[in-house]
N, C-alpha and C positions, 0 to 999 in steps of 0.2 A: 403593320398597324396603321401607317400613314394613309394608304389607299382606303382602308376601312373608315378612318376618321373623315376623309374627304367625302366618301359616299354618304355617311351619316349627316354631314354638314349640308350636302346638296339635298338630301332627302328632307331635312327639316325646312330648307328654304324653298324647295320646289315640290309642292304637294303632288304634282302629277307623277313623280317618280314612285311615291308610295302607292298611288292609284294603279300604276302599271305593274308594280311588284305584286300587288294583291289581286290583280285582275283575274276574273273568271272567264273562261272561254265561252261559257253559256250566255254572258252578257253581250257578246260581240254583235249578235244578230240584231238585238234591240237597239244597241247604240248606233249601229250602221243605219237602220231604218230611221231612227230619230234624227241623226245627223244629216242624212240625205234629204229628208222631208224639210228640215229647217233650211237647208241649202237652196232647194228649189224655190221655196217661198221667199227667201231673203233676196234673191238676185234682182227681181224687179224693184223691190223696195229700196235697196241700197243704191241702185242706179238713180232712183227718184230723189233720194236724200242728197246725192252729190249736187243736184241742181240747186238745192237750198244754199249750198256753200259757193255757188257759181263756178263749180268745177266740172270738167268733162265727166261723162257718165262712168268711164272706166275707173275714175278715182273712188267711186263708191265701192267697187269690187276690191280695189287695193286695200281700202280701209277695213272692209269686212274680213278679208283674208288675214291682215295683220292683227286685227282685234281678236279673231278666233284663236290664233296661235299664242299671242301674248297673254291673253286671259286664261287659256287652258293650262298654261304652265304653272301659274301661281295661285289660282283660285282655290278656296276651300269649299266652294259650292260645287255640287255634282251636276247641277242642271242649268244654271244661268248661262245664257249665250250672249256674248258681247258683240257689238257691231255698231254701224251708223244708226242714228236715232233722229226722228223728226225734230224734237224739241232742241236737242243739242246742235243739230245741223243748222237750224234757224238762228240760234244764238251765235254760232261760229260765223255764219254768213253775215249777220248784222255787224259783227265786230271787224270783219275782214274787208268788206266792200268799201267803206269810207277811206281805208288806208291804201287800197290798191290802185286808185286812179283809173279803174276800168281795165287795167293791163292783165290779161289772162295768165301770163307767166308769173306775174307778181302775186296773183291770187293763189296760185299753186304753192309758192314759197310761204306766203303768210299762213295758209291753212296748215302746212306742215309744221311751221314754227309754233302756231297756237296749239296744235295737238301735242307737240313735245313739251311745251310749257305746262299744259294741263296735266300731262303725265308726271312731270317733276313735282308739281304742287301736290298731287296725290301721293307720290312716294315720300315727300317730305312730311306730309301729314301722317303717313304710316310710321315713319321713323320716330316722330314725336308722339306716336300713339294717340293721335287726335281723331280717332274714329267717331267719338261722341260729338265732335264739332259739327258734323252734318245735321245734328238735331236742331241747330240754329235755324235751319231752313224749315220753318214750321209749316204745318198743314195749310194755314191760310195763305202763306207766301206761295206755296206750290200750286194751290188752286188758282190764285191770281196770276201766277206765271203761265200756267197751262192755258187759261182762258185768253190771256193777252197774246201768248205765242200762237195759239190756234187762229185767232182773228188775223194776226199779221201774216201767218202762213197762208190762209185763204186769200188774203189780199194780194200776196206776191205771186199767186198762181193764176189770178184773173187774166193777166196778160196772155198766158199760154191758152187759156180757155177761149178768149175772144180773138186770138191771133194778132194781137197788137203789142207794140213794144212799150214797156214801162221803165221808169227810172227810179233808183233808190230802193230803200227798204222800209221807210216810215209808212205807217198804216194809212194815215189821212192823205199823204202825198200820192201814194199808189192808187188809192180809191178815186181821188179827184182826177188823176191822169186817165184812169180807165173810163170814167164817166165822160170826160172831155173827148176821148178818142173812140167812143162807141160807134159813131158813124163809119169808122174805118174797120169795123169788125170783119174778119175773114170768115164768111158764112160756113163753108165746108168744115173749117177747123172747129167752129162753135158747135155745129151739129154733131160732129164726131165726139167732141168733149162731153156734150150733154148725154149722148147715148152711153158713153163709157162710164160716166158718173152714175147713170141709172142702172147699168149693169152691176157696178160695184155695190150699190145700195141694195139691189135686188138679191144678189148673192149673199150678202151679209144677213139679210132678213129671212130668206127662204131656204138657202142652201149654205149655212154657215161653215160646213166642213170643207167646202171648196175654197181654196185660197184666192181671194178676189183679185189681188194685185197680179198674181201669176196668170189668172184667166184673162184679165183685161189686156195684159201685154201679149198673150198668145193670140187673142182675137184681133188686136190692133196690127200685129205683125202679119198675120194671115191676110187681113183686109188690105194692107199695104201691098203685099205680094200679088194678090188677086186683082185688086182694083186700081193699082198704081196711084195710090193716094197722093204721092208727091207731085203728080201732074196737076192736081187740083189746088196747089199752093199750100198744102198741109206740110209744115216743117217736120223733118225727120231728125233723129239723133245723129245720123251720119256715120262715117267710118270710125271704127273703134279699134285701136291696136290690140294685138294678141300678145300673150306672154306676160311676164311680170317685170317691173323695173328693178334696177339694182338698189340695194339699201344705201342711202346717202343722207348725210346731214345737210340740210339746206343752208345756203349762204344767206346771212341776214345782217341787218343793222341793229345795234343795241337800242336805237330809238324805237324800232318795231317791237322789241321785247317789252319796253316800258309801256307802249301803247296797247299791247295785247294782254298785259298782265291782269287787269281787272276782269277781262273776259275769261282768261285762263282759270282764275280763282272761282268765278261763277260757274264755269263748266265743271270744275272739280267738285264743287258743292252739289250741283244737280246730279252729276254722274254717280257720285257715291250715295247720295240720298236715295235715288231710285234703285241703284244696284244693291245696296244692303237690304232695303225693304223687300226687293224681289228675291234675293238670296235667302233671307230669313223665312219668307213665306213658303218657298218650295222646300227648304230644309225641314221646317216644321211638318209639312205635309208628308214628307218621305222619311221622317224619323232620324235626322242627324243634325249636327250643329255646324254653324259657320263662324269664322273668326273675322270680326269687322276689320281689323288692321290688315289681315291677309287679303281681304277684298280690296282694300286701298291699294296694296301692292299690285294685285292682278289688274285692276283698272288703270293704274299708272303705267304698267308695262304695256298694256294694250294700246294706250294712247301714244306712248313713245314709239312703239313699233309702227303704228299707223302713220306717225309723222315722218319717220325715216323711209317709209315705203310709199311716199307721195300720196298719202291719204289725208284725213282730216279727223277732228276729235270724235271719239266714240263713247258709247255708254253700254249699259245692259239693255237688252231688248226683251220686253215683256211678251210680245207675240211669238218670237222665235223660242223663247224659254218655255212658253206654254206648249208649243208644238213638240218640243223634245220630251217634256214631261208626259203629255198625252200619248206619245208614241212609245212610251215605256223606257226612255233613256235611263241608263243607270249611272254613268260617270261622265267625266269631261272628255272621254274618248269620242263621245258623240260630237263634240265641238271640233275635234281633230278630223273626224270624217267630213264634217261641214267644210273645213278648210281644204281638204283633199278635193271635194266636189267643186269648190270655187277655183282651185288650181286647174282642174280639167276644163272647166268652162272658159277660163282665161286663155288657155292654150288652143282650144279647138272650136269654141262656139261663139266667140264674140261677134262674129259676122251677123248673127241674128239681131243684135242690138241696133245695128245700122238701119234696119227697116222699121224701128220703133218710132211712131209719131211722138213728138214732144208733148202734145196735148194729153197723151195717155199718162205721162208722168205727172202732169198737172192734175189730172183727174184723181190719180192715186193719192197725191198729197192733199188735195181738198177733202176727200173722204177721210183720210187719216186725221186731218185737222178737226173735222166735225166730231170724230170719235174721241179726240183729246179734250173737247170742251167739258168743263166740270159745272154744268148748270145746276144739276141736282145738289151737288156738294155746296155750291154757293147759296142755294135756298136753305139748305140745312144750317149753314153758318148763320144766316139771318135769323133763323128761329132760335138758335142756341146762344149765340154771343154776337151782339151788334158790333163790338169793338173788332173782333176777328173778321167779321164780315167787311168792315170798313178797311181793314188791312188788305184783304184779298182784292177788294174793288180798287183800292188805291194802287196796288201793284199792277193790275190790269190796265188802268188808265195811264199809269206812268209808262208802261211798255208801248201803248198805242201812241202816246204823245212824244215821248223822249227816246224810245228804243228799248230793245230787250235787255241789254246790260244795265243801263241806268235803272230800269224797272226792278231788276233783281236786287241791285244794291239798295234801292229804296226799301224793298221788302225786308231785307236783312236788318236795315236800320229801324224800321217800324217794329219788327219782332223784338229787337233788343230793347227799344224804348218801352214797349209794352211789358216786357219782363221786368225791367227796372222799376216801372211804375207799380207793378204788382208786388215786387219785393219791398218797395218803400212804403207801401200802404197795406200792410198785412191785415188779415181778418183777426178779430178778437171777440170776446164775449164777457158779460158779467154773469157769473154762475149763481143760480138760485136753488133753493131746496125744494124738491118735489114733495107735495103734500102726501102723496101715496106711500112713498118708501123712505123719505128723509134724506135721499142722496142729492148731491149737487150736480146740476146739469145746465147746459146752455139751452134754456127753455124760454120760448117766446110767449107762451100762453100764461097770462096773469092768473087765471083760475087754477092752473095746475101747480104753480110754484109760489114760494114766498121768500122774501128777503129777511135776513136776520139783522135787526137794528144794530147799528154801530159796526157792522162787518161788511167789507167789500171783497168779494172773491173774483179775481180777474184772471182770465185765461187768454194767452196769446197763441194764435195758430201758426206760428212761424219761428224760425231762428232769429236771434237778435244780431244785427250787424250795423255797420256804419250808415247804410242807406236808409234804414228804418228806425234807428235808435231815437232820434229827435222826435219823430212822430209818435212813437210808442210812449216815450216818457211824458210828452205833452198830453197825450190821451189819458194816461193814468192820473196825471196831475189834475186834469179837468174833472175826471170822474170823482176823485177825492174831494175836490172843492165844491162840487155840486151836490154831494150826498146829503141827504136829510133823513134821519139825524146824522150829525157829524161822524166821520169814520174814526173808530178806535184802532181797529186792526185792518191792515190790507194783506190779504192772502193772495199770493201769486201762484196760480197753478202752472208750473213750469214744465209739464210733461212734453209739450211740443217744442220747447226751446232746446233743441238738440245741439245747438252751436251758438257761440257768442264771441264776437271779436273784441279787440282791446277798446276800440272807440265806444262800442255799445256798453261794455263793462264799466268804463269810466262814467258814462252818462247815467247808468243805473246807480253807481255809487253816489253820484251827486244827488239824485232823486231820493235815495235812501236817507242821506244826511238831512236833506230839507224836511222830509216827512218826520224823521226822528225829532228834529228841533220843534216841530209843531205838535208833538205828542202822539203821532200815528206810528204804531208798531208795524213793521213790515215782516211778514212771514213767507217762507218758501215751502211749497208743497210739491211732492212728486218730481223732484229735480233730477234730470238725467246726468250722467257722469261728466260729459263735456262741459255742461253749464256749471257744475260744481267746481271743476278744475279751473275754469276761467275766473270764477269768483275768487278762488284761492290765489291765483296769479296776481290779481290786482289788490290783494289784501282785504277783500270784502268779507270773506268767510269768517275771519276773526271778529270783524266789526259787527256783523249780523249776530254771530254767536250760535253755538251748536243747538241751543234750545229753541232757536227760531226756524229750524228746518224740520219738516214733517214728511212722513212717508206717503201721506195722502191728504187730500183736501178734507176728508171726513175727520181724520185725526186732528187736523189744525182747527176745524170748527168746534170739535169737542173741547179742545183746549181753551178756545175763546169763551165758550159757554161756561166752563168751569171758572175761568178768570172773572167773568161777569158775576157769577154766583158768589164768588169769594168777596167781590167788592160790594155786593148788595145782598147780604145774608138775610 
């Protein structure tokens, strides 16, 4: 019985076991084609992303291999491919470079530590079932981040395009350095870079099925071999080791952990936000469900394995996932095939990378950054909501001025402040009776509705809590005081008050007593159960009285009119 129990326990924790157990042989050909296609396309991209983290090109392959294995083991998605990503790589690089002092060996260690830290943040979030926390990274923050990161990414690659050396990662510093050193431009490098950018843009526009990064790298390698581009002063990637490194936990200082922690949290937020959105999109398209907390575990495992395999932080890849889906991939076996392809490349074909001009990597990253720009989305925000447009623009400016990590932190704070303001100032309405059918509605047209003298019908479009209680009670108090003729009955339409905390209940009780002392009767209509339970807990149900609760606004208004008729026969 014990081996069976162990197998079932493993099966529940490692979804890949269930996938392999239920695997159909007919799927293998499609998964193989999908996995190999994604592998071929990913190789030049992940090499370029390693440049963003200031690591050797080979580190991109290590990270891609580790991510593929770690994610495939634990993911509930059948299609998402994990690996190095431009936005995550830029964020990691901006956090690592200031701590490294320019020491290449220290950059390797810091990248691995950051990847492991990000993985543990994701696993902790899964343990605490905090999958919903990624929703704090709102759409405006993501738009602002992508625009800011794209501009920074373009700036950091200008040095490769012009063949000049730049320092730092800050946008304006890099741009000013490039402008200052323009006379030192290495012309052959610049010409090759422009041609490769043109090739990438042309392929994307007219032959989108051809993987641009792969084509550019192939053309650049052939040109280097045929024309000896190195002799013209064009920098090449150079010697790349073959094989794979041993799994190892990097030696680190606790001060590094503290310094990298904010970036690790930001990477975890971004990785999961993009990952779960991608997983849900392809799951819906292919008719299955994904589990958010399981995706947290998968991304966390991918990052930890990338860290101990001398890589850097990883995320879900939209381009490689789309390739797997369009090629007919059925399961995460496609990602295992991708990992196998990367292994073969690492053992037998890394010599090709040595002939790759560095400007080709810069061209790939610049075109990638242009594709990341969310200009249309920013325009849409401006038309829909100026506040959210301001948040997106603020995040972009913060990234350009202060850096990637401070920009994301600012974005999170702006999102939280925006939510708190919205909660503390909820929408409400005075309901009036429609002339056409006699029902009470939130009606703005004076000609369509009428008020009932002596009656105020108030509707709150939100739960009552400590953040908005004072504002709501002051608002009701003001409406009662300004009513003409004076209010006899205040009917509160409570259908939207699905929750009320103790602070709000106490403030409501105080208002009720004030109005009662002034001769204003407070009635409750259409109250949901949580609202009634909280009234009972603070002893207000008995104080209001059963006869002051009504099943609907209409019933309450009918009672008011009967009351008025009785007083004025």
